[in-house]
N, C-alpha and C positions, 0 to 999 in steps of 0.2 A: 511500471517501467522506471528505468534509471532517471529519465527526464522528469517524471512525475515526482520522484522523491526529492529531486533538486528543488522543484516548485514547492513541495511541502516545507522544506527548510525556509524558503522565502516567506511562506505563509506565517510561520511562527516568528521569524525574524522581524516581520513587519508588524507584529503585535496585533494581528487582525482577528484572532480568535479570542473570545471573551476570556479574561484572565482573573484569577482570584488568588493572587500571590500570598495572601494571608491565610489560606486554607490548610496549608501543609500540616500543622499541628493537629487540627481537628479531624481531618479526613485521613491523614496518613499514619496516625499512631506514632508520631515522632518521638514521644517520650517513653515508648515501650523499650524494653531491653531484650536484645537477642540472647539466647542461651550462650553463656560464656562471654557476655558483654564485657568489654574492657580487656579481653585477653590479647588483643592486638596492639596494645599500647606500645609505641615505639616502632611499630611496623609501618613502612612506607609503601604505598601502592600507587602505581601510575596507570591511568586509564586514558586511552586515546579514542577520539571520536571526531566526526566531521563537523559537529555542531558549533555554531557561533551565535552571537547576539543573544536575544531572549531565550532561544532554544538551549544554548549553552548555560545560560543563567539558571534555567529551571533544572537542568540536569545536575548542576552544581549543588542545588538544594537537596537533591536526592543523595548526592555524595556526602553532603554535610550530615545528613541523618545517619548514614553508615558510619561516619567518623564518631558521632556521638554514641552510637550503639556499641561500637567495638574498640574505640580508643585508637584506631589506625589514623594515619595521615595520608590523604589522597591528593595526588597531583594530577591535574587535567592537561592533556595536550591535544590541540586541534590538528587533525590530519589534513585539513583542506578537503576539497571535493574529491580528489583522487586518493582514496584511502590506500590503495596498493602502492602508489608512488611514495607515500610516507612510510609505510610499514616495511616495504621490500628491503631498502638499504639497512634498516635497523635489524631486521631478521638476519640478513647476511653478515652483519657485524656482531651477531649474537647479543644484541642489546635491545630486545623488544620491550614494549610496555607490558605490564602485568596482564592487563585486560584491554581488548580493543573492541570497538563497535563497528561491525562490517555492514555495508549497505545492501548486500544480496547474498543468498545462499550459495551461489556459484563460487564466490570468492572464498567462502568458508570451506567448501569442498576442495578448492584448489590448494589452500593452505594445509588442510588436513592430509591431502595426498603427498605433500612435501614433508610432512612430519613437523610442521611449524606450530601446531596447536596441541594443547594438553587436554586429554579426555577428562570430563568432569567427574568429580568424586561422588560417592554414594549419597552424601548428604545434599549435594546440589541436585542430583537427578531425582531425589525424593521430592524436592520442592517443585521440580518440573512436572513430575508425575501427579502431584497433588493439585497443581494450579493450571495445567494446560491439557488440552485433549491430545491423544496420541499422535495426531497428525503433526502438531507443532514440535513435538519431541523428535519425530522422524525428520522434520525439516532441518533440525539442528544436529543431525547425526550423519555419519559417513563410515562406511565399512564396519557397521555394527557397533560403533562407539558414539557416545553423545558428546558433542563439543560446544554447542551453542544454545542460546535461548533468545527467542524473538521478544525483545523488550519494548519496542515502540513500533507502531503500525500506521500505515496510511490506508484508509478504507476506500475501496474503489468500486463498490456496488451501489452507487446512487446516481440520480439525475438531479440537477439543479433546475429550478423553474421560477417564473414570476407569478405569484399567486393571484395578482390582480387580473392578469390575462386569463387565467383559468376561470376565475369567478365571472368575468365578463362573457366568456364563451359558454359558461354553464357546464364545465367539466370538472371532474374530481381527479386527484392524482391517481394514475392507473396502477393496478396491482398485477396485471398480466400483460404479456406482449400484445395480445389481441386488443386489450383495452388501450394500450399505448398507441397502436396504429389508428384505432378509432378516435381517440382524443386528438391525435395529430391532425386528422382530417377535419374534425370539428373546429379546432383552433384556426386552421387554415381558412375554413369557410367563414369564420368570424372576422377575418381580415388581418390576422397576424401570422407571419411565417412560424411554423412550429419549432424548427431546430436551427442551430448553427452546428457545423461539422468541421472539426479540425483534422483535415487530411493533407496538410502541407507535408513536403518531404521530410522535414526535421521533426514533425509532430505526429506522425502516423502511429505512434504508440497508442494514441487514443483509439484507433481502429482495432488494435489488438485487444484492448480492454473491452470494447463492445463485443467482439467475437467471444472472448473468454467468458464474459457474463452469460451470454446466450448459450454457449457450449456447456458450461457448468450446469446451467439450469436444465437443459434438454438431455444431455448425455449422462449427467450425474457425476459425483466426485471420483468414483473408481475409474471411469473411462477418461475423465479429465487427467488423472494421474498417468494413465497409460499413454495418452497423447503427449503429455509433457515430457515423458521419458522416451518418446518415439518407439514405444512398444507396439503401437498401431500406427498405420500410415495416415498421412493427411488425405489420402484418396478414400479413406473410410466413409461409408454412407452417413455416419454421424456428423462428419465435417460438412458434407453436402447439405444436410438438413439445417445446420446452423447458418450456412451461407445463404440458403434459400430464405431463411427467416429474416436475416439482415436485409436482404433485397426488398423485403416488404416496405422498408423505409429508405434504404440507400438507393433503391431503384426508382424512387419517385423524387426527382430533382426539385419539384415545387414544394417539397416538405422542408428543405433547408435553404438558408439565406444564400442568394447568389447562384444557386444550382451547383452543378458539378464543377464548372470552371472555377468558381470562387472557392468552393470547399477544398479543392486540391491545392490551393494556395494558402489556405487559412492556417495560422499558427494557433496553438492552444490558448495562449494569453488572449489573443484577439477573439477567439470563439466565445470566451466568457464575457469579455467586456462588450462585445456586440450585443449580447443578451441583456446585461444588467446596466450598461452605460448608454449605448446607442439605441437600445430597445429594438433591435432588428428582428428578434425572435423571442419565443416563449421559453425554450428549454435548451440545455446544453449538457453533454456528458462531462463529468469531471469528478474526481474523488474529493475528499474533504479538503484537500489542498487548494481547491478552486476558490476558497474563501479569500486567499491572498489577492487574487485578481478582482474579485467582487469589491474588495476593500478599496480599490483604486477608483471606484465609481461612487455615485451618490447613493446607490442601493445599500441597504443594511441587511446583513445576514440574520435570518430569523424572522424578518418582517417582509422586506421587498424581495428577498431571495431565500427560498426554502428548498428542502430536498425531499425526494421520495425514493424508496428502495427501487433499485433496478428491477423492472418488472419481470416476473416469472415467465419464461418461454417454455417451460416444461414442468416436471414434478418437483424440482429442487428450487428453493428460493436462493438465488446466488449470493454468496458472501465472499468477496475476494479482497485480499490484502497485499500490499507491499510492506516493506518494513526493514528494520535494523536489528542485527543479530549480535549479541554479546558473546565473545569467546575469550578463553584464557590462553595467553602465550607463555605463561610461567605457571608452574604447579606449586608455588609457595602457598602458605596458609592465607596470606593477604589476598591473593588472586582468587582463590577458591571461596573465601568468605564473601568477597564482593560479588562473585557470580551467584552465590547462594542468596544474597540479599536482593540482587536485581531480579531473581526469579520469584521473589516472594510477593505476596499481596501488600505487605507494608510499603515496599518501594513503589509499587504501582499506585497505591492510594495517594501517597504524597505527590507523585507526578501528576496524577489525574486532577488533583485539586489546584494545580498551577495553571492548567489550560494548555491547549495546543498539543494534546496527547491522547492516544488511543492504545489499548493493549489487548491481546487475546488472552491475557491472564484472567481466568474465570473467577478468581478470588477478588477481583476489583469490581465492585458492583456499580451499576449506572449512577447511583446517587453520589458516588465519590467524585464524579466528573464536574468540573466547574462550568464547562461550556454546554449550553442547552442542546446545540446540534450534536456535540459529542455524546451526550446522554442518549439521544435518539439512535445514533449510529452504533454505539456499543451494545444497546439493547438488541438491535438487528443482528449483530455479530454473535452475541451469546445465544440468541434463539437459533442461529444456524448450527451451533454445536459442531459435531464431527464433519458436517458438510462444508464448512468454511475451508477455503483454499488460498494458497499463495499465488500471486500473479504468474500465470503460466510462462509468459515470454521471458520473465526473469529467471525461470528455472531451466530454460533451454540455453544452448551455446549462444554467446553474444552475437556471433555472425548471423544467426538465424533470428533471434528474438530481440536483439538490442541495438541494431545498427541501422541508422537512417539510409534509405536508398537500397536496402538489401532485405532478403529474407521475408519474414512475416510482415514487416512494415510495408514494403513495396508491393508485395503480392496483394495485400488488402487495399492499398491505394489503387492498384489496377482494377480491383473488383468494384470499387466505388465508381470508377469510370466505365466499367462494362459489367454491370451486375447480373447480366444474363449468362455470363460465362462461368458457371459454377465448376464444371469439370476442368476447364483450363486453369482456373485459379487453384483448384486442388492439386493439379499436376505441378504447377509452379511451386506451391508450398512444399510439396513432397520432395521435389528435386532439390530445393534449397535446404530443407531439413536434413535430407540424407547426406548432403555434402558437409553441412556443419557438424553433424553428429560424428561422421567418419573422421573428420579432422580433429 
């Protein structure tokens, strides 16, 4: 979700993920020379992204490597959190940056429809074809043309837990949904509340992530795509099955801290710190960005706070991402060469060695990552292969998938409060989706 990516930026800015700033040369191949290296000497390239703090610092290291390889000079501009507010006026004035990093596919498609983006050249798409599965190329495409590449990801198919509680209760990290339900009961019986649940009005994006992981696992990637495009309705039996599965946990208030009344007030930040700071529960849903919140407590990521893969609820092991997409707003050689570089394993390896980074680029191996949790997550992502998917709610119209108090967020909040009402929840989801897609 959009909120979660903001939290991810906070995670990196806080410096909470293990960093190895000196790794770039060893892991990234920083001294290698691109074909035609030096050919861009005297060329100036401007790239705009929302990143600040250490996240910006690490990206600048990647850009320095590009400068060294090509001879170009790169200027970085921070867009702030509202990327469209920064780029919109510059596009209207016909003075866009050469390259921009967009926070969601919807914005890329919006700009492509307006003619603001430049289709990527053959040499760039060859890098994409070599290093990404077809799904990620499709994600960066619109109307049959490829415009973008997902260069940085947030991994959203994990659960965080307190290993000491699991050990005391005699349970192992669950691999399947049935195992998760069983483990939750055992943890509860041992005297610890199993979960915190962030279902507050402004943070109900977490509920969409729960749903999407279960749905992807049960219905499979093809049906996931169809639902994301509203090619099938939310009244479909596959949606009912996912909701019924969620009710096995959401429908048992004694499994989460404070029950329903507390959960529907709980913010995401609090849901994490209640587990790892106040120790009110054993587990919490949150992507890799939850490390930021854990870092505000005395718990340490990797020891007091560990992760396990979101349990399989069906035949597919869910692997779901959010992330940032690079696009070219000018078709000059500098813009296209930078896009080519950002799509390459060389750029990804440098970035991975600096920490606070994940990529679906299959040319960046797990051993390139500095962060031990990142190594674990990237291995899960690469094992998922073609079944990995982008966050569904970020693929839908914002009115349905990205607005507090509306659409998917509020319908699932209502389901937490009345988990027996599967058909009513489906009807509400479908009515909201139909309205949003029509507009």
